[in-house]
C-alpha positions in Angstrom: 192.2 -23.3 94.9 192.2 -26.9 93.7 195.3 -29.1 94.3 195.9 -29.6 90.6 195.9 -25.9 90.1 198.5 -25.4 92.7 200.7 -28.1 91.2 200.3 -26.5 87.7 201.5 -23.1 89.1 204.5 -24.6 90.8 205.4 -26.6 87.8 206.0 -23.4 85.8 209.1 -22.6 87.8 212.4 -24.4 87.1 214.9 -25.0 90.0 218.6 -25.8 90.2 219.2 -28.2 93.1 222.7 -28.2 94.5 221.9 -30.1 97.7 219.5 -32.8 98.6 217.1 -30.0 99.7 215.1 -28.0 97.2 215.3 -24.8 99.4 219.1 -24.4 99.1 221.3 -23.9 96.1 225.1 -23.9 96.5 226.7 -20.7 95.4 230.3 -21.1 96.3 232.8 -23.0 98.4 235.5 -21.0 100.4 238.7 -22.4 101.8 241.2 -19.5 101.5 242.8 -20.8 98.3 243.0 -17.3 96.8 244.9 -16.0 99.8 248.1 -14.0 99.8 251.4 -15.8 99.3 252.5 -15.2 102.9 249.5 -17.0 104.3 248.3 -20.6 104.3 246.3 -21.4 101.1 243.6 -23.3 102.9 242.0 -23.5 106.3 243.2 -26.1 108.8 240.3 -26.4 111.2 237.6 -23.7 110.9 235.2 -23.6 113.8 233.0 -20.5 113.3 232.1 -17.7 110.9 231.0 -14.1 111.2 229.8 -12.0 108.3 230.3 -8.2 108.6 228.2 -5.4 107.0 230.4 -5.3 103.9 230.0 -9.0 103.3 233.5 -10.1 104.5 233.6 -13.5 106.1 235.6 -13.8 109.4 236.6 -17.4 109.8 238.0 -18.6 113.1 240.6 -21.3 112.5 241.4 -23.3 115.7 244.4 -25.2 114.4 245.9 -22.2 112.6 245.5 -20.0 115.7 244.2 -17.2 113.5 241.2 -15.3 112.2 241.0 -14.9 108.4 238.8 -12.3 106.7 237.8 -13.4 103.2 236.2 -11.4 100.4 233.8 -12.8 97.8 236.7 -14.0 95.7 237.9 -16.3 98.5 241.0 -14.0 99.0 242.3 -13.6 102.5 242.3 -9.8 102.8 243.2 -9.7 106.5 244.5 -12.1 109.1 244.4 -11.6 112.9 246.7 -13.3 115.3 249.5 -14.4 112.9 252.9 -13.0 113.4 255.1 -14.8 110.9 255.4 -18.4 112.0 254.0 -17.7 115.5 250.6 -16.4 116.6 249.2 -14.1 119.3 246.2 -16.4 119.5 245.9 -20.0 120.7 242.5 -21.6 119.9 240.2 -18.8 118.6 236.5 -19.9 118.8 234.6 -16.9 117.5 235.0 -13.4 116.2 233.0 -10.2 115.7 233.9 -7.1 113.7 231.9 -3.9 114.7 233.5 -1.6 112.1 236.4 -0.6 114.4 237.5 -3.5 116.5 237.5 -7.2 115.9 236.5 -9.1 119.1 237.8 -12.6 119.5 237.1 -15.4 122.1 240.0 -17.8 122.6 239.4 -21.0 124.6 243.2 -21.8 124.7 243.9 -18.4 126.3 240.7 -18.5 128.4 239.7 -14.9 127.5 238.4 -12.4 125.1 240.6 -10.1 123.0 240.2 -7.3 120.5 242.2 -6.2 117.5 242.2 -2.8 115.7 243.1 -3.6 112.1 246.6 -5.1 112.5 247.8 -3.1 115.5 248.0 -6.3 117.6 245.5 -8.1 119.8 244.7 -6.7 123.3 243.4 -8.8 126.2 240.2 -7.5 127.8 241.3 -7.8 131.4 238.0 -6.7 133.0 236.0 -9.6 131.7 238.6 -12.3 130.8 239.4 -13.4 134.4 235.8 -14.7 134.6 236.2 -16.9 131.6 237.4 -20.5 131.3 236.4 -21.8 127.9 234.6 -19.1 125.9 233.0 -20.6 122.9 230.9 -17.8 121.3 230.1 -14.1 121.6 227.5 -11.6 120.4 227.9 -7.8 120.2 224.8 -5.7 120.4 223.8 -2.3 121.7 227.0 -1.4 123.4 227.3 -4.8 125.1 229.0 -8.1 124.6 227.6 -11.4 125.6 230.1 -14.2 125.9 229.1 -17.9 126.1 231.4 -20.1 128.3 231.3 -23.8 127.4 233.0 -24.9 130.6 231.0 -22.8 133.1 227.7 -23.1 131.2 227.0 -19.4 131.6 226.6 -16.3 129.6 228.7 -13.3 130.7 227.7 -9.7 130.1 230.1 -6.9 129.5 229.5 -3.2 128.9 231.9 -1.9 126.2 231.7 1.9 126.9 232.0 1.5 130.7 234.6 -1.3 130.4 232.6 -3.1 133.0 231.6 -6.7 133.8 227.8 -6.8 134.2 227.2 -10.3 135.6 226.1 -13.7 134.4 223.0 -15.5 133.1 222.0 -19.2 133.2 223.7 -22.1 134.8 224.6 -25.8 134.4 222.0 -28.5 134.3 219.5 -30.5 132.2 216.2 -28.9 132.7 214.6 -25.9 131.0 217.0 -23.0 130.9 219.9 -25.1 132.0 223.1 -25.6 129.9 225.5 -28.4 129.3 228.6 -27.7 127.2 227.0 -25.0 125.0 228.8 -24.1 121.8 227.1 -21.2 120.1 225.0 -18.0 120.8 222.8 -16.1 118.3 220.4 -13.2 118.7 217.7 -12.3 116.1 216.6 -9.0 117.6 214.0 -10.6 119.8 215.3 -13.9 121.0 218.6 -15.5 122.0 219.3 -19.0 120.6 221.9 -21.2 122.4 223.2 -24.4 120.8 223.1 -26.5 124.0 225.4 -29.2 122.7 225.6 -31.5 125.7 221.8 -31.6 126.1 221.3 -32.3 122.4 219.0 -29.3 121.8 218.7 -25.6 121.0 217.2 -23.4 123.7 215.4 -20.1 123.1 215.6 -17.2 125.5 214.2 -13.7 125.8 216.4 -10.6 125.6 216.9 -11.0 129.4 217.7 -14.7 129.1 214.4 -15.9 130.4 213.6 -19.4 129.1 211.0 -19.5 126.3 211.2 -22.8 124.5 213.3 -25.7 123.2 214.0 -26.9 119.6 215.1 -30.3 118.4 213.9 -32.7 121.2 211.5 -34.8 119.2 208.8 -32.5 118.1 207.8 -33.4 114.6 209.7 -36.7 114.9 213.2 -35.3 114.8 215.9 -35.1 117.6 219.2 -33.3 117.5 222.5 -34.9 118.4 225.3 -32.6 119.6 224.3 -29.4 117.8 227.1 -26.9 117.8 225.6 -23.9 116.1 222.2 -22.2 115.5 221.1 -19.1 113.7 217.8 -17.4 112.8 216.4 -15.1 110.2 213.4 -14.2 112.5 211.1 -16.7 110.8 213.2 -19.9 110.8 216.0 -21.5 112.9 218.9 -23.0 111.1 220.8 -25.6 113.1 224.1 -27.5 112.6 223.1 -30.9 113.8 226.8 -31.8 114.2 226.9 -35.4 115.2 224.2 -36.3 112.7 226.2 -34.6 110.0 223.4 -32.5 108.7 221.7 -29.1 108.6 218.1 -28.8 110.0 215.7 -25.9 109.5 212.9 -25.4 112.0 210.1 -23.0 112.3 209.8 -20.9 115.4 207.6 -23.4 117.1 210.2 -26.2 116.7 208.7 -28.1 113.8 211.0 -29.3 111.0 210.8 -27.3 107.7 213.7 -28.8 105.9 217.0 -30.8 106.3 219.9 -31.8 104.1 223.1 -33.7 104.7 224.9 -33.2 101.4 227.2 -30.2 101.1 227.2 -30.7 97.3 224.4 -32.9 96.0 225.6 -36.4 94.9 229.2 -35.4 95.5 230.2 -34.4 99.1 228.4 -35.0 102.3 228.9 -33.0 105.5 231.4 -34.5 107.9 231.5 -32.1 110.8 229.2 -29.0 110.4 230.2 -26.8 113.3 228.9 -23.3 112.5 225.9 -21.8 110.6 225.0 -18.2 109.9 222.2 -16.7 107.8 222.3 -13.3 106.2 220.6 -11.6 103.2 218.9 -14.8 102.0 222.1 -16.8 102.2 223.1 -19.7 104.5 226.7 -20.1 105.5 227.9 -23.5 106.8 231.4 -24.2 108.2 232.5 -27.8 108.1 235.5 -28.3 110.4 236.6 -31.7 108.9 236.2 -30.6 105.3 237.9 -27.3 106.2 235.6 -25.3 104.0 232.8 -22.8 104.1 229.7 -23.6 102.0 227.5 -20.7 101.0 223.9 -21.4 99.7 221.2 -19.1 98.4 217.8 -19.8 100.0 214.7 -20.3 98.0 211.7 -21.3 100.1 209.4 -21.4 97.1 211.4 -24.3 95.8 210.9 -26.0 99.1 207.2 -25.4 98.8 207.1 -27.4 95.6 208.9 -30.2 97.4 206.4 -30.2 100.2 203.5 -30.3 97.8 205.0 -33.3 96.1 205.3 -35.0 99.5 201.6 -34.2 100.2 200.5 -35.6 96.8 202.5 -38.8 97.4 201.2 -39.2 101.0 197.6 -38.6 99.9 198.0 -41.3 97.2 199.4 -43.7 99.8 196.5 -43.0 102.2 193.8 -43.4 99.5 195.3 -46.7 98.3 195.5 -48.0 101.9 191.9 -47.0 102.5 190.6 -48.5 99.3 192.3 -51.9 99.7 192.4 -52.4 103.5 188.9 -51.2 104.3 187.3 -53.4 101.7 189.4 -56.4 102.8 188.6 -55.8 106.5 184.9 -55.6 105.9 185.0 -58.9 104.1 186.5 -60.4 107.3 184.1 -58.8 109.6 186.9 -56.8 111.2 186.5 -53.3 112.4 189.4 -51.0 111.5 190.2 -47.4 112.3 191.6 -45.9 109.1 188.8 -43.6 108.2 190.2 -40.3 109.6 193.4 -40.4 107.6 191.6 -38.8 104.6 190.4 -35.9 106.6 194.0 -35.5 108.0 195.3 -35.1 104.5 192.6 -32.6 103.7 193.7 -30.6 106.7 197.3 -30.7 105.5 196.3 -29.5 102.0 194.3 -26.7 103.6 197.3 -25.5 105.5 199.3 -25.6 102.3 196.8 -23.6 100.4 196.8 -21.0 103.2 200.6 -20.7 103.0 201.1 -22.2 106.5 203.8 -24.6 105.3 205.0 -25.4 108.8 201.6 -26.6 109.9 201.1 -28.5 106.6 204.4 -30.3 107.1 203.5 -31.1 110.7 200.1 -32.4 109.7 201.8 -34.5 107.0 204.2 -35.9 109.5 201.4 -36.7 112.0 199.3 -38.4 109.3 202.2 -40.6 108.2 202.9 -41.6 111.8 199.2 -42.3 112.4 199.1 -44.4 109.2 201.9 -46.6 110.5 200.2 -46.9 113.9 196.9 -47.8 112.3 198.5 -50.3 109.9 199.7 -52.2 113.0 196.3 -51.9 114.7 194.3 -52.8 111.6 196.6 -55.8 110.9 196.0 -57.1 114.4 192.2 -56.7 114.0 192.2 -58.5 110.6 194.4 -61.3 111.8 192.0 -61.8 114.8 189.0 -61.8 112.5 190.6 -64.2 110.1 191.6 -66.6 112.9 188.0 -66.5 114.2 186.7 -67.3 110.7 189.2 -70.1 110.0 188.6 -71.6 113.5 184.9 -71.6 113.0 185.3 -73.5 109.7 187.7 -75.9 111.3 185.3 -76.8 114.1 182.5 -77.3 111.6 184.6 -79.6 109.5 185.5 -81.7 112.7 181.8 -82.4 113.2 181.5 -84.0 109.9 184.6 -86.3 110.2 183.3 -89.9 110.7 179.7 -88.9 109.9 177.7 -90.8 107.3 177.9 -88.5 104.3 176.9 -88.9 100.7 179.7 -89.0 98.1 178.9 -85.4 97.2 179.1 -84.3 100.8 182.4 -86.1 101.3 183.8 -84.2 98.3 182.6 -80.9 99.8 184.2 -81.8 103.1 187.5 -82.5 101.4 187.3 -79.2 99.6 186.5 -77.4 102.9 189.5 -79.1 104.7 191.8 -78.2 101.8 190.6 -74.6 101.8 191.0 -74.4 105.6 194.6 -75.6 105.3 195.3 -73.1 102.5 193.7 -70.2 104.5 196.0 -71.0 107.5 199.1 -71.1 105.3 198.2 -67.8 103.7 197.5 -66.2 107.1 200.9 -67.4 108.3 202.6 -65.6 105.4 200.5 -62.5 106.1 198.7 -62.8 102.7 195.4 -61.7 104.1 193.4 -61.4 100.9 194.3 -65.0 99.9 193.5 -66.3 103.4 190.1 -64.6 103.3 189.3 -66.1 99.9 190.1 -69.7 101.1 188.2 -69.1 104.4 185.1 -68.0 102.4 185.5 -71.0 100.1 185.7 -73.3 103.1 182.6 -71.8 104.7 180.7 -72.1 101.4 181.6 -75.8 101.1 180.5 -76.5 104.7 177.2 -74.6 104.2 176.4 -76.8 101.1 177.0 -79.9 103.3 174.6 -78.6 106.0 171.9 -77.7 103.5 172.0 -81.1 101.7 170.2 -84.2 103.2 172.7 -86.5 104.8 172.5 -90.2 105.6 171.7 -90.7 109.3 174.8 -91.5 111.3 174.9 -94.4 113.8 174.2 -92.2 116.8 171.1 -90.5 115.2 169.0 -89.0 118.0 165.8 -89.6 116.0 165.2 -85.8 115.4 164.6 -84.5 112.0 168.1 -83.1 111.8 171.3 -85.2 112.0 173.7 -84.4 114.9 176.5 -83.3 112.6 174.2 -80.9 110.8 172.9 -79.6 114.1 176.5 -79.2 115.3 177.4 -77.4 112.2 174.6 -74.9 112.7 175.6 -74.4 116.3 179.2 -73.7 115.3 178.2 -71.4 112.5 175.8 -69.4 114.7 178.4 -69.4 117.5 180.9 -68.0 115.0 178.4 -65.3 114.1 178.1 -64.5 117.8 181.9 -64.4 118.1 182.1 -62.0 115.2 179.4 -59.7 116.7 181.4 -59.7 120.0 184.6 -58.9 118.1 182.9 -56.0 116.2 181.4 -54.7 119.4 184.8 -54.8 121.2 186.5 -53.1 118.2 183.9 -50.3 118.0 184.1 -49.8 121.8 187.9 -49.4 121.5 187.5 -47.0 118.6 185.1 -44.9 120.6 187.5 -44.9 123.5 190.3 -43.8 121.2 188.1 -40.9 120.0 187.0 -40.1 123.5 183.3 -40.4 122.7 180.3 -41.8 124.6 178.2 -44.3 122.5 175.1 -46.2 123.7 175.7 -49.6 122.1 172.3 -51.0 123.3 170.6 -53.2 122.4 173.7 -54.9 120.9 175.0 -56.5 124.2 171.5 -57.6 125.1 170.9 -59.1 121.7 174.2 -61.0 121.8 173.4 -62.3 125.3 170.0 -63.4 124.2 171.5 -65.2 121.2 173.9 -67.1 123.4 171.0 -68.2 125.6 169.0 -69.4 122.6 172.1 -71.4 121.4 172.0 -73.3 124.7 168.6 -74.6 123.9 169.4 -75.2 120.2 167.0 -72.5 118.9 169.4 -71.7 116.1 167.0 -69.7 113.9 166.0 -67.4 116.7 169.6 -67.0 117.8 170.6 -66.1 114.2 167.9 -63.5 114.0 169.0 -61.9 117.2 172.6 -61.7 116.0 171.5 -60.3 112.7 169.7 -57.5 114.5 172.8 -56.9 116.7 175.1 -56.8 113.6 172.7 -54.4 111.9 173.0 -51.9 114.8 176.8 -52.3 114.8 176.9 -51.6 111.1 174.8 -48.5 111.7 177.1 -47.3 114.4 180.2 -48.0 112.3 178.8 -46.1 109.3 178.0 -43.1 111.5 181.5 -43.1 112.9 183.0 -43.3 109.4 180.9 -40.4 108.2 181.4 -38.1 111.3 184.9 -39.1 112.6 186.6 -35.8 111.5 183.8 -33.7 113.1 183.9 -35.9 116.2 187.7 -35.4 116.6 187.4 -31.7 116.1 184.5 -31.5 118.6 186.3 -33.7 121.1 189.2 -31.3 121.1 186.8 -28.5 122.1 185.2 -30.7 124.6 188.5 -31.5 126.3 189.2 -27.8 126.6 185.7 -27.4 128.1 186.2 -30.1 130.6 189.5 -28.7 131.8 188.1 -25.1 131.9 185.0 -26.1 133.8 187.0 -28.1 136.4 189.4 -25.2 136.9 186.6 -22.6 137.2 184.4 -24.8 139.5 181.3 -23.6 137.6 178.5 -26.2 138.0 176.7 -24.8 135.0 179.8 -25.1 132.8 180.4 -28.6 134.0 176.8 -29.5 133.2 177.1 -28.1 129.7 180.4 -30.1 129.1 178.8 -33.3 130.3 175.8 -32.7 128.0 178.3 -32.2 125.1 180.1 -35.4 126.0 176.9 -37.5 125.9 175.9 -35.9 122.6 179.3 -36.1 120.9 178.6 -39.2 118.9 175.0 -38.6 117.8 175.5 -34.9 117.0 179.1 -33.7 117.0 178.2 -30.2 115.7 175.8 -29.6 118.5 178.2 -31.2 121.0 180.9 -28.7 119.9 178.5 -25.8 120.3 177.7 -26.9 123.8 181.4 -27.3 124.6 182.0 -23.7 123.5 179.1 -22.5 125.7 180.8 -24.4 128.6 184.1 -22.6 127.9 182.4 -19.2 127.8 180.7 -20.0 131.1 184.0 -21.0 132.6 185.8 -17.9 131.4 183.1 -15.6 132.7 183.1 -17.4 136.0 179.9 -19.3 135.3 176.9 -18.6 137.4 177.4 -16.3 140.3 178.8 -18.0 143.3 176.2 -18.7 145.8 177.4 -17.1 149.1 175.6 -17.0 152.4 174.6 -13.6 153.8 177.2 -14.0 156.5 180.0 -14.6 153.9 178.8 -11.6 151.9 178.9 -9.4 155.0 182.4 -10.6 155.9 183.7 -9.8 152.4 182.2 -6.3 152.6 183.7 -5.7 156.1 187.2 -6.8 154.8 186.9 -4.5 151.8 186.0 -1.5 154.1 189.0 -2.2 156.3 191.3 -2.4 153.3 190.0 0.9 151.9 190.5 2.6 155.3 194.1 1.3 155.5 194.9 2.6 152.0 193.5 6.0 152.7 195.4 6.2 156.0 198.7 5.3 154.4 198.2 7.9 151.7 197.5 10.6 154.3 200.5 9.7 156.3 202.8 9.9 153.3 201.3 13.3 152.3 201.9 14.7 155.8 205.5 13.5 156.0 206.3 14.9 152.5 205.0 18.4 153.6 206.9 18.3 156.8 210.1 17.3 155.0 209.6 20.1 152.4 209.2 22.7 155.2 212.2 21.4 157.2 214.7 21.4 154.3 214.0 24.0 151.7 215.9 23.3 148.5 216.9 19.8 149.7 216.3 17.3 147.0 214.7 14.0 147.7 217.0 11.1 146.7 215.1 8.1 145.4 216.8 4.7 145.4 219.0 4.5 142.3 218.1 1.8 139.8 221.2 1.0 137.8 220.5 0.5 134.1 222.7 -1.8 132.2 223.5 -2.6 128.6 221.1 -1.3 125.9 219.8 -4.3 124.0 217.8 -3.8 120.9 217.0 -0.2 121.8 215.6 -1.1 125.2 217.3 -1.0 128.6 217.2 -3.8 131.1 217.8 -3.9 134.8 221.0 -5.2 136.1 221.4 -8.3 138.2 
């Protein structure tokens, strides 16, 4: 599908934006203002939210020392903890209603409680003594998991057995370690913990085995004190609390969307402390605003926003390539901007395939690469311009004090004026203007060299005046300097791409030109440099045309080199080396060879060459192992029969494996 067709399809839809993100539309703001007369009309300091199966929102209010259950009309239909002016709770941090009981964690009381619809809260004495600062809980499959912010652990409790089951995780900064965690969420497959002190969200398996981390710089974004995380199984929603925003990641940790305005153009988040997602709605609690914001989620709208970003970035890249490449070539500078177009094509391909996370990542990578290349290209152009201006300055110096005709003197004045203007434009980073004046200076100096000049006082008697000879020397030397600069730039570019290029005969031609300059054979030196530049232009054009294929092939080659080194296969290593040498001249064939190398590595390559003695030793060990296995099996069989005869009716008691809480329909072993 063509890009314009995609844009036309997306343009048919109309969207209502209620945040500075196209994926989220504000539905309602809740603050308890429709509550009963005997309750506060607004929240004081809400810290978390739970949504039950009927759609009621349970808001934990730290300052009010209460849990409020709100209906869709913002009416408080139930409160837990309040007893007139006093409360049975202190600092409730989280709640969960399972249809019968409401479970509550309270950091001020250092424990977990339950309430049965207004009968009063009850402390759960089996598990509470282990807790110091419980910050979140999750109820699933007959068990409760409690996150303790002070102890940096997750505590497991079996509801039906009223039994403490043990702990998971510990304090620290590495993978799987916690520092002042605030929230716990389970999506049916994975646990997500808002690891506030470590500025990240960690992802764990059902058994709390470390899987991955979110928000530590992947895609160019880092979290700062996140206090809550939730997932719909496809995306992870994070309250990036200290940055006062909401971030949405894909499951690989790349950013899909973000917004920092609770109400677009009106109210920004101040202290987002809790997020939950349910039935295509996002719930955000802001502790400072003392309100709950509910948004409908529309990822198709976000898709249109992404496509607009792709179109804008593609225009930026095309404009950069069109202007900068032409300018750099006029300077004789080698730049590395050519792969950006292929990067954008890759981003569009991901978008067309519906892989928006990869499209956004490719877009982010391309824009980062563009900025990096702008810096590198600017440095290359400045170097080329300096070389060009310096060459003109040296040529002009040779003519100062020489016997020149009036016309030549005028040209020299023009050249000097152009050199000064080129320097001034370069200092102000106006490269196009600087190049124009440098070219004008070179043209004026060439007209002086080509016109017959009056012999100066120190004429050597040769057919060519010394200033003219000096000018030719400087001009050819400048040509040699530009060839060296082009060679160095291409070598750096090849190194960046990780490819091998045979640059001969360029170095030899430049060396020969320098030798010819020493004996004043300018025409021969110039011819040698022109041949060198022609080869450099040929290499540059080939790199421009094949860079995308070279990059793709080089990725495969890197995998092949690692695999062959790990397998130790000489044949695989040889194939990988052959691919490396061929990478520039024929990237497609190089990629095919690299894939062959990987296949050889995976299959073990050629058969290991073992000596007859080694083969015999392996066979002998295998025989001994087989005999040992058979002997052990016979011994067990004999013992079993003897035991059966000795104790008829006696049952064999195997070691008992204690099964713990049922999580997601599966049982897991205890600690």
